[in-house]
All heavy atoms as atom14 arrays in JSON, in Angstrom:
{
  "sequence": "ACGRSANQPFCDGSHKAVGMAPMGFTAEKTDTVYLCGCKTSKNAPFCDGSHKAL",
  "atom14_mask": [
    [1, 1, 1, 1, 1, 0, 0, 0, 0, 0, 0, 0, 0, 0],
    [1, 1, 1, 1, 1, 1, 0, 0, 0, 0, 0, 0, 0, 0],
    [1, 1, 1, 1, 0, 0, 0, 0, 0, 0, 0, 0, 0, 0],
    [1, 1, 1, 1, 1, 1, 1, 1, 1, 1, 1, 0, 0, 0],
    [1, 1, 1, 1, 1, 1, 0, 0, 0, 0, 0, 0, 0, 0],
    [1, 1, 1, 1, 1, 0, 0, 0, 0, 0, 0, 0, 0, 0],
    [1, 1, 1, 1, 1, 1, 1, 1, 0, 0, 0, 0, 0, 0],
    [1, 1, 1, 1, 1, 1, 1, 1, 1, 0, 0, 0, 0, 0],
    [1, 1, 1, 1, 1, 1, 1, 0, 0, 0, 0, 0, 0, 0],
    [1, 1, 1, 1, 1, 1, 1, 1, 1, 1, 1, 0, 0, 0],
    [1, 1, 1, 1, 1, 1, 0, 0, 0, 0, 0, 0, 0, 0],
    [1, 1, 1, 1, 1, 1, 1, 1, 0, 0, 0, 0, 0, 0],
    [1, 1, 1, 1, 0, 0, 0, 0, 0, 0, 0, 0, 0, 0],
    [1, 1, 1, 1, 1, 1, 0, 0, 0, 0, 0, 0, 0, 0],
    [1, 1, 1, 1, 1, 1, 1, 1, 1, 1, 0, 0, 0, 0],
    [1, 1, 1, 1, 1, 1, 1, 1, 1, 0, 0, 0, 0, 0],
    [1, 1, 1, 1, 1, 0, 0, 0, 0, 0, 0, 0, 0, 0],
    [1, 1, 1, 1, 1, 1, 1, 0, 0, 0, 0, 0, 0, 0],
    [1, 1, 1, 1, 0, 0, 0, 0, 0, 0, 0, 0, 0, 0],
    [1, 1, 1, 1, 1, 1, 1, 1, 0, 0, 0, 0, 0, 0],
    [1, 1, 1, 1, 1, 0, 0, 0, 0, 0, 0, 0, 0, 0],
    [1, 1, 1, 1, 1, 1, 1, 0, 0, 0, 0, 0, 0, 0],
    [1, 1, 1, 1, 1, 1, 1, 1, 0, 0, 0, 0, 0, 0],
    [1, 1, 1, 1, 0, 0, 0, 0, 0, 0, 0, 0, 0, 0],
    [1, 1, 1, 1, 1, 1, 1, 1, 1, 1, 1, 0, 0, 0],
    [1, 1, 1, 1, 1, 1, 1, 0, 0, 0, 0, 0, 0, 0],
    [1, 1, 1, 1, 1, 0, 0, 0, 0, 0, 0, 0, 0, 0],
    [1, 1, 1, 1, 1, 1, 1, 1, 1, 0, 0, 0, 0, 0],
    [1, 1, 1, 1, 1, 1, 1, 1, 1, 0, 0, 0, 0, 0],
    [1, 1, 1, 1, 1, 1, 1, 0, 0, 0, 0, 0, 0, 0],
    [1, 1, 1, 1, 1, 1, 1, 1, 0, 0, 0, 0, 0, 0],
    [1, 1, 1, 1, 1, 1, 1, 0, 0, 0, 0, 0, 0, 0],
    [1, 1, 1, 1, 1, 1, 1, 0, 0, 0, 0, 0, 0, 0],
    [1, 1, 1, 1, 1, 1, 1, 1, 1, 1, 1, 1, 0, 0],
    [1, 1, 1, 1, 1, 1, 1, 1, 0, 0, 0, 0, 0, 0],
    [1, 1, 1, 1, 1, 1, 0, 0, 0, 0, 0, 0, 0, 0],
    [1, 1, 1, 1, 0, 0, 0, 0, 0, 0, 0, 0, 0, 0],
    [1, 1, 1, 1, 1, 1, 0, 0, 0, 0, 0, 0, 0, 0],
    [1, 1, 1, 1, 1, 1, 1, 1, 1, 0, 0, 0, 0, 0],
    [1, 1, 1, 1, 1, 1, 1, 0, 0, 0, 0, 0, 0, 0],
    [1, 1, 1, 1, 1, 1, 0, 0, 0, 0, 0, 0, 0, 0],
    [1, 1, 1, 1, 1, 1, 1, 1, 1, 0, 0, 0, 0, 0],
    [1, 1, 1, 1, 1, 1, 1, 1, 0, 0, 0, 0, 0, 0],
    [1, 1, 1, 1, 1, 0, 0, 0, 0, 0, 0, 0, 0, 0],
    [1, 1, 1, 1, 1, 1, 1, 0, 0, 0, 0, 0, 0, 0],
    [1, 1, 1, 1, 1, 1, 1, 1, 1, 1, 1, 0, 0, 0],
    [1, 1, 1, 1, 1, 1, 0, 0, 0, 0, 0, 0, 0, 0],
    [1, 1, 1, 1, 1, 1, 1, 1, 0, 0, 0, 0, 0, 0],
    [1, 1, 1, 1, 0, 0, 0, 0, 0, 0, 0, 0, 0, 0],
    [1, 1, 1, 1, 1, 1, 0, 0, 0, 0, 0, 0, 0, 0],
    [1, 1, 1, 1, 1, 1, 1, 1, 1, 1, 0, 0, 0, 0],
    [1, 1, 1, 1, 1, 1, 1, 1, 1, 0, 0, 0, 0, 0],
    [1, 1, 1, 1, 1, 0, 0, 0, 0, 0, 0, 0, 0, 0],
    [1, 1, 1, 1, 1, 1, 1, 1, 0, 0, 0, 0, 0, 0]
  ],
  "atom14_positions": [
    [[74.53, -69.76, -28.49], [75.97, -69.84, -28.36], [76.42, -69.72, -26.9], [77.5, -70.14, -26.56], [76.63, -68.74, -29.19], [0.0, 0.0, 0.0], [0.0, 0.0, 0.0], [0.0, 0.0, 0.0], [0.0, 0.0, 0.0], [0.0, 0.0, 0.0], [0.0, 0.0, 0.0], [0.0, 0.0, 0.0], [0.0, 0.0, 0.0], [0.0, 0.0, 0.0]],
    [[75.58, -69.16, -26.03], [75.99, -68.94, -24.64], [75.81, -70.17, -23.76], [76.42, -70.28, -22.71], [75.23, -67.77, -24.02], [73.48, -68.12, -23.68], [0.0, 0.0, 0.0], [0.0, 0.0, 0.0], [0.0, 0.0, 0.0], [0.0, 0.0, 0.0], [0.0, 0.0, 0.0], [0.0, 0.0, 0.0], [0.0, 0.0, 0.0], [0.0, 0.0, 0.0]],
    [[74.96, -71.1, -24.18], [74.72, -72.3, -23.39], [73.71, -72.13, -22.27], [73.46, -73.06, -21.51], [0.0, 0.0, 0.0], [0.0, 0.0, 0.0], [0.0, 0.0, 0.0], [0.0, 0.0, 0.0], [0.0, 0.0, 0.0], [0.0, 0.0, 0.0], [0.0, 0.0, 0.0], [0.0, 0.0, 0.0], [0.0, 0.0, 0.0], [0.0, 0.0, 0.0]],
    [[73.1, -70.97, -22.15], [72.19, -70.7, -21.04], [70.72, -70.9, -21.4], [69.88, -71.0, -20.52], [72.4, -69.28, -20.54], [73.8, -69.04, -20.01], [74.03, -67.59, -19.63], [73.09, -67.14, -18.63], [73.3, -67.16, -17.31], [74.43, -67.64, -16.84], [72.39, -66.71, -16.47], [0.0, 0.0, 0.0], [0.0, 0.0, 0.0], [0.0, 0.0, 0.0]],
    [[70.39, -70.96, -22.68], [69.0, -71.05, -23.11], [68.33, -72.35, -22.66], [68.91, -73.43, -22.76], [68.91, -70.95, -24.63], [67.57, -71.14, -25.06], [0.0, 0.0, 0.0], [0.0, 0.0, 0.0], [0.0, 0.0, 0.0], [0.0, 0.0, 0.0], [0.0, 0.0, 0.0], [0.0, 0.0, 0.0], [0.0, 0.0, 0.0], [0.0, 0.0, 0.0]],
    [[67.11, -72.25, -22.18], [66.34, -73.44, -21.81], [65.74, -74.07, -23.06], [65.14, -75.15, -22.98], [65.24, -73.05, -20.83], [0.0, 0.0, 0.0], [0.0, 0.0, 0.0], [0.0, 0.0, 0.0], [0.0, 0.0, 0.0], [0.0, 0.0, 0.0], [0.0, 0.0, 0.0], [0.0, 0.0, 0.0], [0.0, 0.0, 0.0], [0.0, 0.0, 0.0]],
    [[65.91, -73.43, -24.21], [65.33, -73.9, -25.46], [66.42, -74.11, -26.51], [66.25, -73.79, -27.67], [64.29, -72.87, -25.94], [63.42, -73.38, -27.06], [63.21, -74.57, -27.18], [62.94, -72.48, -27.89], [0.0, 0.0, 0.0], [0.0, 0.0, 0.0], [0.0, 0.0, 0.0], [0.0, 0.0, 0.0], [0.0, 0.0, 0.0], [0.0, 0.0, 0.0]],
    [[67.56, -74.64, -26.09], [68.69, -74.81, -27.01], [68.35, -75.73, -28.15], [67.6, -76.67, -27.96], [69.89, -75.37, -26.24], [70.49, -74.34, -25.33], [71.8, -74.79, -24.76], [72.62, -75.37, -25.44], [72.01, -74.51, -23.48], [0.0, 0.0, 0.0], [0.0, 0.0, 0.0], [0.0, 0.0, 0.0], [0.0, 0.0, 0.0], [0.0, 0.0, 0.0]],
    [[68.83, -75.47, -29.37], [69.84, -74.47, -29.71], [69.27, -73.09, -29.98], [69.97, -72.2, -30.45], [70.47, -75.04, -30.98], [69.31, -75.68, -31.67], [68.49, -76.29, -30.53], [0.0, 0.0, 0.0], [0.0, 0.0, 0.0], [0.0, 0.0, 0.0], [0.0, 0.0, 0.0], [0.0, 0.0, 0.0], [0.0, 0.0, 0.0], [0.0, 0.0, 0.0]],
    [[68.01, -72.88, -29.66], [67.39, -71.59, -29.93], [67.57, -70.62, -28.77], [67.63, -71.03, -27.62], [65.9, -71.78, -30.25], [65.7, -72.73, -31.39], [65.29, -74.03, -31.16], [65.95, -72.32, -32.69], [65.13, -74.92, -32.2], [65.79, -73.21, -33.74], [65.38, -74.51, -33.5], [0.0, 0.0, 0.0], [0.0, 0.0, 0.0], [0.0, 0.0, 0.0]],
    [[67.65, -69.36, -29.07], [67.86, -68.3, -28.08], [66.57, -67.99, -27.34], [65.5, -67.86, -27.96], [68.38, -67.05, -28.78], [68.64, -65.65, -27.69], [0.0, 0.0, 0.0], [0.0, 0.0, 0.0], [0.0, 0.0, 0.0], [0.0, 0.0, 0.0], [0.0, 0.0, 0.0], [0.0, 0.0, 0.0], [0.0, 0.0, 0.0], [0.0, 0.0, 0.0]],
    [[66.66, -67.86, -26.01], [65.49, -67.43, -25.23], [65.77, -66.14, -24.45], [65.01, -65.75, -23.6], [65.02, -68.53, -24.27], [66.0, -68.82, -23.15], [67.07, -68.17, -23.06], [65.71, -69.71, -22.33], [0.0, 0.0, 0.0], [0.0, 0.0, 0.0], [0.0, 0.0, 0.0], [0.0, 0.0, 0.0], [0.0, 0.0, 0.0], [0.0, 0.0, 0.0]],
    [[66.9, -65.48, -24.78], [67.24, -64.21, -24.14], [68.08, -64.35, -22.88], [68.47, -63.34, -22.29], [0.0, 0.0, 0.0], [0.0, 0.0, 0.0], [0.0, 0.0, 0.0], [0.0, 0.0, 0.0], [0.0, 0.0, 0.0], [0.0, 0.0, 0.0], [0.0, 0.0, 0.0], [0.0, 0.0, 0.0], [0.0, 0.0, 0.0], [0.0, 0.0, 0.0]],
    [[68.38, -65.57, -22.46], [69.16, -65.79, -21.24], [70.56, -65.19, -21.31], [71.16, -64.91, -20.27], [69.29, -67.29, -20.94], [68.03, -67.86, -20.71], [0.0, 0.0, 0.0], [0.0, 0.0, 0.0], [0.0, 0.0, 0.0], [0.0, 0.0, 0.0], [0.0, 0.0, 0.0], [0.0, 0.0, 0.0], [0.0, 0.0, 0.0], [0.0, 0.0, 0.0]],
    [[71.1, -64.97, -22.49], [72.43, -64.43, -22.66], [72.57, -63.02, -22.09], [73.66, -62.6, -21.73], [72.81, -64.39, -24.15], [71.93, -63.5, -24.95], [70.71, -63.91, -25.44], [72.06, -62.2, -25.3], [70.15, -62.91, -26.09], [70.94, -61.85, -26.02], [0.0, 0.0, 0.0], [0.0, 0.0, 0.0], [0.0, 0.0, 0.0], [0.0, 0.0, 0.0]],
    [[71.47, -62.32, -22.0], [71.51, -60.94, -21.52], [72.07, -60.84, -20.1], [72.72, -59.86, -19.75], [70.13, -60.31, -21.59], [69.63, -60.16, -23.01], [68.2, -59.67, -23.05], [67.67, -59.7, -24.47], [66.25, -59.35, -24.53], [0.0, 0.0, 0.0], [0.0, 0.0, 0.0], [0.0, 0.0, 0.0], [0.0, 0.0, 0.0], [0.0, 0.0, 0.0]],
    [[71.86, -61.88, -19.3], [72.33, -61.88, -17.91], [73.85, -61.93, -17.8], [74.4, -61.54, -16.78], [71.72, -63.07, -17.15], [0.0, 0.0, 0.0], [0.0, 0.0, 0.0], [0.0, 0.0, 0.0], [0.0, 0.0, 0.0], [0.0, 0.0, 0.0], [0.0, 0.0, 0.0], [0.0, 0.0, 0.0], [0.0, 0.0, 0.0], [0.0, 0.0, 0.0]],
    [[74.53, -62.39, -18.87], [75.98, -62.48, -18.82], [76.66, -61.6, -19.87], [77.86, -61.7, -20.09], [76.45, -63.95, -18.99], [76.05, -64.78, -17.79], [75.92, -64.56, -20.26], [0.0, 0.0, 0.0], [0.0, 0.0, 0.0], [0.0, 0.0, 0.0], [0.0, 0.0, 0.0], [0.0, 0.0, 0.0], [0.0, 0.0, 0.0], [0.0, 0.0, 0.0]],
    [[75.89, -60.74, -20.53], [76.47, -59.78, -21.47], [76.93, -60.37, -22.78], [77.8, -59.8, -23.43], [0.0, 0.0, 0.0], [0.0, 0.0, 0.0], [0.0, 0.0, 0.0], [0.0, 0.0, 0.0], [0.0, 0.0, 0.0], [0.0, 0.0, 0.0], [0.0, 0.0, 0.0], [0.0, 0.0, 0.0], [0.0, 0.0, 0.0], [0.0, 0.0, 0.0]],
    [[76.38, -61.49, -23.18], [76.75, -62.1, -24.46], [75.72, -61.75, -25.52], [74.65, -61.23, -25.21], [76.84, -63.62, -24.31], [77.93, -64.07, -23.38], [78.0, -65.86, -23.24], [78.89, -66.25, -24.73], [0.0, 0.0, 0.0], [0.0, 0.0, 0.0], [0.0, 0.0, 0.0], [0.0, 0.0, 0.0], [0.0, 0.0, 0.0], [0.0, 0.0, 0.0]],
    [[76.03, -62.03, -26.77], [75.12, -61.78, -27.88], [74.79, -63.1, -28.56], [75.63, -64.0, -28.62], [75.76, -60.83, -28.88], [0.0, 0.0, 0.0], [0.0, 0.0, 0.0], [0.0, 0.0, 0.0], [0.0, 0.0, 0.0], [0.0, 0.0, 0.0], [0.0, 0.0, 0.0], [0.0, 0.0, 0.0], [0.0, 0.0, 0.0], [0.0, 0.0, 0.0]],
    [[73.57, -63.24, -29.1], [73.21, -64.48, -29.79], [73.94, -64.61, -31.12], [74.4, -63.62, -31.69], [71.71, -64.34, -30.01], [71.45, -62.88, -29.98], [72.47, -62.28, -29.07], [0.0, 0.0, 0.0], [0.0, 0.0, 0.0], [0.0, 0.0, 0.0], [0.0, 0.0, 0.0], [0.0, 0.0, 0.0], [0.0, 0.0, 0.0], [0.0, 0.0, 0.0]],
    [[74.04, -65.84, -31.62], [74.65, -66.11, -32.91], [73.53, -66.37, -33.91], [72.73, -67.29, -33.71], [75.57, -67.33, -32.83], [76.14, -67.74, -34.18], [77.2, -69.19, -34.06], [78.63, -68.43, -33.31], [0.0, 0.0, 0.0], [0.0, 0.0, 0.0], [0.0, 0.0, 0.0], [0.0, 0.0, 0.0], [0.0, 0.0, 0.0], [0.0, 0.0, 0.0]],
    [[73.45, -65.57, -34.92], [72.42, -65.75, -35.94], [72.69, -66.95, -36.82], [73.84, -67.35, -37.03], [0.0, 0.0, 0.0], [0.0, 0.0, 0.0], [0.0, 0.0, 0.0], [0.0, 0.0, 0.0], [0.0, 0.0, 0.0], [0.0, 0.0, 0.0], [0.0, 0.0, 0.0], [0.0, 0.0, 0.0], [0.0, 0.0, 0.0], [0.0, 0.0, 0.0]],
    [[71.63, -67.55, -37.34], [71.76, -68.68, -38.25], [70.62, -68.62, -39.26], [69.45, -68.52, -38.88], [71.69, -70.01, -37.49], [71.68, -71.21, -38.39], [72.83, -71.63, -39.03], [70.51, -71.91, -38.62], [72.82, -72.73, -39.87], [70.49, -73.02, -39.45], [71.65, -73.43, -40.08], [0.0, 0.0, 0.0], [0.0, 0.0, 0.0], [0.0, 0.0, 0.0]],
    [[70.97, -68.67, -40.53], [69.99, -68.7, -41.6], [70.26, -69.92, -42.47], [71.38, -70.07, -42.99], [70.08, -67.43, -42.48], [69.88, -66.28, -41.66], [69.05, -67.46, -43.59], [0.0, 0.0, 0.0], [0.0, 0.0, 0.0], [0.0, 0.0, 0.0], [0.0, 0.0, 0.0], [0.0, 0.0, 0.0], [0.0, 0.0, 0.0], [0.0, 0.0, 0.0]],
    [[69.28, -70.81, -42.58], [69.43, -71.98, -43.44], [69.4, -71.51, -44.89], [68.44, -70.9, -45.32], [68.33, -72.98, -43.17], [0.0, 0.0, 0.0], [0.0, 0.0, 0.0], [0.0, 0.0, 0.0], [0.0, 0.0, 0.0], [0.0, 0.0, 0.0], [0.0, 0.0, 0.0], [0.0, 0.0, 0.0], [0.0, 0.0, 0.0], [0.0, 0.0, 0.0]],
    [[70.46, -71.8, -45.63], [70.56, -71.36, -47.01], [69.96, -72.35, -47.99], [69.69, -72.01, -49.13], [72.02, -71.08, -47.35], [72.58, -69.94, -46.51], [74.06, -69.69, -46.76], [74.64, -70.32, -47.67], [74.61, -68.85, -46.05], [0.0, 0.0, 0.0], [0.0, 0.0, 0.0], [0.0, 0.0, 0.0], [0.0, 0.0, 0.0], [0.0, 0.0, 0.0]],
    [[69.76, -73.59, -47.54], [69.15, -74.61, -48.38], [68.53, -75.68, -47.49], [68.82, -75.74, -46.29], [70.17, -75.25, -49.33], [71.3, -75.98, -48.6], [72.29, -76.54, -49.58], [73.41, -77.27, -48.83], [74.35, -77.89, -49.72], [0.0, 0.0, 0.0], [0.0, 0.0, 0.0], [0.0, 0.0, 0.0], [0.0, 0.0, 0.0], [0.0, 0.0, 0.0]],
    [[67.68, -76.48, -48.07], [67.07, -77.58, -47.33], [68.08, -78.71, -47.27], [68.49, -79.24, -48.3], [65.77, -78.05, -48.01], [64.87, -76.94, -48.04], [65.14, -79.2, -47.25], [0.0, 0.0, 0.0], [0.0, 0.0, 0.0], [0.0, 0.0, 0.0], [0.0, 0.0, 0.0], [0.0, 0.0, 0.0], [0.0, 0.0, 0.0], [0.0, 0.0, 0.0]],
    [[68.52, -79.06, -46.06], [69.53, -80.1, -45.88], [69.51, -80.53, -44.43], [68.91, -79.88, -43.58], [70.91, -79.54, -46.24], [71.92, -80.62, -46.59], [71.59, -81.82, -46.49], [73.05, -80.26, -46.97], [0.0, 0.0, 0.0], [0.0, 0.0, 0.0], [0.0, 0.0, 0.0], [0.0, 0.0, 0.0], [0.0, 0.0, 0.0], [0.0, 0.0, 0.0]],
    [[70.17, -81.62, -44.12], [70.32, -82.06, -42.75], [71.66, -81.57, -42.24], [72.7, -81.82, -42.87], [70.26, -83.6, -42.64], [69.0, -84.03, -43.11], [70.47, -84.05, -41.21], [0.0, 0.0, 0.0], [0.0, 0.0, 0.0], [0.0, 0.0, 0.0], [0.0, 0.0, 0.0], [0.0, 0.0, 0.0], [0.0, 0.0, 0.0], [0.0, 0.0, 0.0]],
    [[71.66, -80.84, -41.13], [72.89, -80.37, -40.5], [72.79, -80.62, -39.0], [71.71, -80.82, -38.46], [73.15, -78.86, -40.75], [73.33, -78.58, -42.23], [72.05, -78.01, -40.19], [0.0, 0.0, 0.0], [0.0, 0.0, 0.0], [0.0, 0.0, 0.0], [0.0, 0.0, 0.0], [0.0, 0.0, 0.0], [0.0, 0.0, 0.0], [0.0, 0.0, 0.0]],
    [[73.9, -80.64, -38.34], [73.94, -80.83, -36.89], [74.5, -79.57, -36.25], [75.59, -79.11, -36.59], [74.8, -82.05, -36.54], [74.2, -83.3, -37.12], [74.59, -83.78, -38.36], [73.19, -83.98, -36.44], [74.0, -84.9, -38.91], [72.6, -85.1, -36.98], [73.01, -85.57, -38.22], [72.42, -86.68, -38.76], [0.0, 0.0, 0.0], [0.0, 0.0, 0.0]],
    [[73.72, -78.99, -35.34], [74.14, -77.78, -34.63], [74.85, -78.19, -33.36], [74.46, -79.14, -32.69], [72.93, -76.9, -34.33], [72.15, -76.41, -35.55], [70.95, -75.59, -35.12], [73.04, -75.61, -36.49], [0.0, 0.0, 0.0], [0.0, 0.0, 0.0], [0.0, 0.0, 0.0], [0.0, 0.0, 0.0], [0.0, 0.0, 0.0], [0.0, 0.0, 0.0]],
    [[75.89, -77.46, -33.01], [76.7, -77.76, -31.82], [75.9, -77.49, -30.55], [75.3, -76.44, -30.38], [77.96, -76.9, -31.82], [78.97, -77.12, -30.35], [0.0, 0.0, 0.0], [0.0, 0.0, 0.0], [0.0, 0.0, 0.0], [0.0, 0.0, 0.0], [0.0, 0.0, 0.0], [0.0, 0.0, 0.0], [0.0, 0.0, 0.0], [0.0, 0.0, 0.0]],
    [[75.92, -78.46, -29.66], [75.28, -78.3, -28.36], [76.29, -78.28, -27.23], [75.97, -77.93, -26.1], [0.0, 0.0, 0.0], [0.0, 0.0, 0.0], [0.0, 0.0, 0.0], [0.0, 0.0, 0.0], [0.0, 0.0, 0.0], [0.0, 0.0, 0.0], [0.0, 0.0, 0.0], [0.0, 0.0, 0.0], [0.0, 0.0, 0.0], [0.0, 0.0, 0.0]],
    [[77.54, -78.66, -27.51], [78.55, -78.75, -26.44], [79.34, -77.46, -26.26], [80.09, -77.32, -25.31], [79.5, -79.91, -26.73], [80.67, -79.62, -28.08], [0.0, 0.0, 0.0], [0.0, 0.0, 0.0], [0.0, 0.0, 0.0], [0.0, 0.0, 0.0], [0.0, 0.0, 0.0], [0.0, 0.0, 0.0], [0.0, 0.0, 0.0], [0.0, 0.0, 0.0]],
    [[79.2, -76.53, -27.19], [79.87, -75.21, -27.15], [81.38, -75.28, -27.37], [82.1, -74.36, -27.02], [79.6, -74.48, -25.82], [78.15, -74.49, -25.38], [77.24, -73.9, -26.42], [75.81, -73.95, -25.94], [74.88, -74.36, -26.94], [0.0, 0.0, 0.0], [0.0, 0.0, 0.0], [0.0, 0.0, 0.0], [0.0, 0.0, 0.0], [0.0, 0.0, 0.0]],
    [[81.91, -76.38, -27.95], [83.35, -76.46, -28.19], [83.7, -76.5, -29.67], [84.88, -76.54, -30.01], [83.95, -77.7, -27.5], [83.35, -78.88, -28.02], [83.76, -77.65, -25.99], [0.0, 0.0, 0.0], [0.0, 0.0, 0.0], [0.0, 0.0, 0.0], [0.0, 0.0, 0.0], [0.0, 0.0, 0.0], [0.0, 0.0, 0.0], [0.0, 0.0, 0.0]],
    [[82.72, -76.47, -30.55], [82.97, -76.55, -31.98], [83.78, -75.36, -32.47], [83.54, -74.22, -32.1], [81.65, -76.6, -32.75], [81.89, -76.6, -34.14], [0.0, 0.0, 0.0], [0.0, 0.0, 0.0], [0.0, 0.0, 0.0], [0.0, 0.0, 0.0], [0.0, 0.0, 0.0], [0.0, 0.0, 0.0], [0.0, 0.0, 0.0], [0.0, 0.0, 0.0]],
    [[84.73, -75.63, -33.35], [85.5, -74.56, -33.98], [84.78, -74.06, -35.23], [85.24, -73.15, -35.9], [86.89, -75.07, -34.38], [87.7, -75.64, -33.24], [88.34, -74.56, -32.41], [89.33, -75.11, -31.41], [88.75, -75.56, -30.18], [0.0, 0.0, 0.0], [0.0, 0.0, 0.0], [0.0, 0.0, 0.0], [0.0, 0.0, 0.0], [0.0, 0.0, 0.0]],
    [[83.63, -74.67, -35.54], [82.86, -74.33, -36.73], [81.43, -73.97, -36.34], [80.48, -74.35, -37.01], [82.88, -75.52, -37.71], [82.31, -75.17, -39.05], [82.39, -74.04, -39.5], [81.72, -76.15, -39.71], [0.0, 0.0, 0.0], [0.0, 0.0, 0.0], [0.0, 0.0, 0.0], [0.0, 0.0, 0.0], [0.0, 0.0, 0.0], [0.0, 0.0, 0.0]],
    [[81.26, -73.24, -35.24], [79.92, -72.87, -34.74], [79.15, -72.1, -35.78], [79.74, -71.33, -36.54], [80.06, -72.04, -33.47], [0.0, 0.0, 0.0], [0.0, 0.0, 0.0], [0.0, 0.0, 0.0], [0.0, 0.0, 0.0], [0.0, 0.0, 0.0], [0.0, 0.0, 0.0], [0.0, 0.0, 0.0], [0.0, 0.0, 0.0], [0.0, 0.0, 0.0]],
    [[77.88, -72.34, -35.92], [77.01, -73.09, -35.03], [76.94, -74.58, -35.35], [76.17, -75.31, -34.77], [75.64, -72.44, -35.26], [75.66, -72.1, -36.71], [77.09, -71.66, -36.96], [0.0, 0.0, 0.0], [0.0, 0.0, 0.0], [0.0, 0.0, 0.0], [0.0, 0.0, 0.0], [0.0, 0.0, 0.0], [0.0, 0.0, 0.0], [0.0, 0.0, 0.0]],
    [[77.78, -75.06, -36.29], [77.72, -76.45, -36.68], [78.62, -77.35, -35.81], [79.67, -76.92, -35.35], [78.16, -76.6, -38.15], [77.35, -75.77, -39.08], [77.85, -74.58, -39.59], [76.07, -76.14, -39.43], [77.09, -73.8, -40.45], [75.3, -75.37, -40.29], [75.81, -74.2, -40.79], [0.0, 0.0, 0.0], [0.0, 0.0, 0.0], [0.0, 0.0, 0.0]],
    [[78.2, -78.58, -35.64], [78.98, -79.56, -34.9], [80.19, -79.97, -35.74], [80.07, -80.22, -36.93], [78.12, -80.78, -34.6], [79.01, -82.13, -33.82], [0.0, 0.0, 0.0], [0.0, 0.0, 0.0], [0.0, 0.0, 0.0], [0.0, 0.0, 0.0], [0.0, 0.0, 0.0], [0.0, 0.0, 0.0], [0.0, 0.0, 0.0], [0.0, 0.0, 0.0]],
    [[81.37, -80.04, -35.11], [82.56, -80.52, -35.8], [83.14, -81.77, -35.13], [84.23, -82.2, -35.44], [83.63, -79.43, -35.9], [84.23, -79.04, -34.56], [83.86, -79.62, -33.52], [85.1, -78.14, -34.56], [0.0, 0.0, 0.0], [0.0, 0.0, 0.0], [0.0, 0.0, 0.0], [0.0, 0.0, 0.0], [0.0, 0.0, 0.0], [0.0, 0.0, 0.0]],
    [[82.37, -82.35, -34.19], [82.81, -83.57, -33.51], [83.66, -83.32, -32.27], [84.13, -84.26, -31.65], [0.0, 0.0, 0.0], [0.0, 0.0, 0.0], [0.0, 0.0, 0.0], [0.0, 0.0, 0.0], [0.0, 0.0, 0.0], [0.0, 0.0, 0.0], [0.0, 0.0, 0.0], [0.0, 0.0, 0.0], [0.0, 0.0, 0.0], [0.0, 0.0, 0.0]],
    [[83.86, -82.06, -31.91], [84.69, -81.73, -30.74], [84.19, -82.38, -29.46], [84.98, -82.67, -28.56], [84.75, -80.22, -30.53], [85.37, -79.58, -31.62], [0.0, 0.0, 0.0], [0.0, 0.0, 0.0], [0.0, 0.0, 0.0], [0.0, 0.0, 0.0], [0.0, 0.0, 0.0], [0.0, 0.0, 0.0], [0.0, 0.0, 0.0], [0.0, 0.0, 0.0]],
    [[82.89, -82.62, -29.37], [82.3, -83.2, -28.16], [82.86, -84.59, -27.87], [82.84, -85.04, -26.73], [80.77, -83.28, -28.29], [80.33, -84.13, -29.44], [80.23, -83.63, -30.72], [79.99, -85.44, -29.49], [79.84, -84.61, -31.52], [79.68, -85.72, -30.81], [0.0, 0.0, 0.0], [0.0, 0.0, 0.0], [0.0, 0.0, 0.0], [0.0, 0.0, 0.0]],
    [[83.4, -85.27, -28.87], [83.94, -86.61, -28.67], [85.16, -86.61, -27.77], [85.49, -87.61, -27.15], [84.28, -87.24, -30.01], [83.04, -87.49, -30.86], [83.42, -88.04, -32.22], [82.2, -88.17, -33.09], [82.54, -88.61, -34.46], [0.0, 0.0, 0.0], [0.0, 0.0, 0.0], [0.0, 0.0, 0.0], [0.0, 0.0, 0.0], [0.0, 0.0, 0.0]],
    [[85.85, -85.46, -27.67], [87.05, -85.34, -26.86], [86.75, -84.94, -25.42], [87.64, -84.89, -24.58], [88.01, -84.33, -27.48], [0.0, 0.0, 0.0], [0.0, 0.0, 0.0], [0.0, 0.0, 0.0], [0.0, 0.0, 0.0], [0.0, 0.0, 0.0], [0.0, 0.0, 0.0], [0.0, 0.0, 0.0], [0.0, 0.0, 0.0], [0.0, 0.0, 0.0]],
    [[85.48, -84.66, -25.11], [85.12, -84.23, -23.75], [85.06, -85.38, -22.79], [84.81, -86.48, -23.05], [83.77, -83.5, -23.76], [83.75, -82.21, -24.55], [82.35, -81.62, -24.54], [84.73, -81.2, -23.98], [0.0, 0.0, 0.0], [0.0, 0.0, 0.0], [0.0, 0.0, 0.0], [0.0, 0.0, 0.0], [0.0, 0.0, 0.0], [0.0, 0.0, 0.0]]
  ]
}
C-alpha cells in the first residue's frame, strides 16, 4: 500500500522507513482479481480503474 516495495504488490518491509503499515490481503476463493498498483484506488487493495484518470 505504501508504493515503496521493490516486490510490488507484495510487502518487502520498505514501509518502515516512512512509518506506514502494510495492508493485509487474504484470498477468500480462487478467482482472477486485479490488485491496485497506482495507489489511487478507492477499493484497495483491488483496482477500481482510477489509474485511467492519471
